[in-house]
C-alpha positions as CSV (number, residue, x, y, z in Angstrom):
1,M,-11.2,55.3,-15.3
2,T,-14.1,52.9,-15.7
3,V,-14.3,49.4,-14.4
4,P,-15.5,46.9,-16.9
5,E,-18.8,45.3,-15.9
6,T,-19.0,41.6,-15.3
7,T,-21.0,39.9,-17.9
8,S,-23.3,37.0,-17.4
9,T,-21.6,35.1,-20.3
10,N,-18.6,34.3,-17.9
11,E,-21.0,32.9,-15.4
12,I,-22.9,30.8,-18.0
13,S,-19.7,29.4,-19.4
14,T,-18.5,28.5,-15.9
15,V,-21.8,26.8,-15.1
16,G,-21.6,25.1,-18.5
17,K,-18.1,23.9,-17.8
18,V,-19.1,22.5,-14.4
19,T,-22.2,20.8,-15.8
20,G,-20.1,19.3,-18.6
21,F,-17.5,18.1,-16.1
22,I,-20.2,16.4,-14.0
23,K,-21.8,14.7,-17.1
24,E,-18.4,13.5,-18.3
25,S,-17.5,12.2,-14.8
26,K,-20.8,10.3,-14.6
27,A,-20.1,8.7,-18.0
28,E,-16.6,7.7,-16.9
29,L,-17.9,6.2,-13.7
30,Q,-20.3,4.0,-15.6
31,K,-17.3,2.5,-17.5
32,V,-15.5,1.5,-14.3
33,T,-15.4,-2.2,-13.6
34,W,-16.2,-2.3,-9.9
35,P,-14.9,-5.2,-7.7
36,T,-17.3,-7.9,-6.5
37,K,-17.9,-8.3,-2.8
38,E,-15.5,-11.2,-2.7
39,E,-12.7,-9.3,-4.4
40,L,-13.3,-6.3,-2.1
41,F,-13.2,-8.6,1.0
42,M,-10.0,-10.4,-0.2
43,N,-8.2,-7.1,-1.1
44,T,-9.2,-5.6,2.3
45,I,-7.7,-8.7,4.1
46,V,-4.5,-8.3,2.0
47,V,-4.2,-4.6,2.9
48,L,-4.8,-5.3,6.6
49,I,-2.2,-8.0,6.7
50,A,0.3,-5.7,4.9
51,V,-0.4,-2.9,7.4
52,V,0.1,-5.3,10.4
53,L,3.4,-6.6,8.9
54,V,4.7,-3.0,8.3
55,A,3.7,-2.0,11.8
56,V,5.5,-4.9,13.3
57,C,8.6,-4.2,11.3
58,I,8.6,-0.5,12.4
59,W,8.0,-1.6,16.1
60,V,10.9,-4.1,15.9
61,A,13.2,-1.4,14.4
62,D,12.1,1.2,16.9
63,T,12.7,-1.2,19.8
64,F,16.1,-2.2,18.5
65,F,17.3,1.4,18.0
66,S,15.8,2.4,21.4
67,V,17.8,-0.3,23.1
68,L,20.9,0.5,21.1
69,I,20.7,4.2,22.0
70,R,20.1,3.5,25.7
71,S,23.1,1.2,25.8
72,I,25.3,3.9,24.2
73,L,24.2,6.6,26.5
74,R,24.8,4.6,29.7
């Protein structure tokens, strides 16, 4: 029983696919409308505020349920 030899055409096509993917990705990235510094700053502030609000809500719920469970178990 003979094992088929690997051919270099598979390697070339794989390299060609990777190269094509990189070229296409670069072309797509040039089409992107990137945010300005002001937009980036404002969006960052919005995200930070949202994170703080969610953290406070989770803390309040955790504290409430902690007190509730402690009062039930006493």
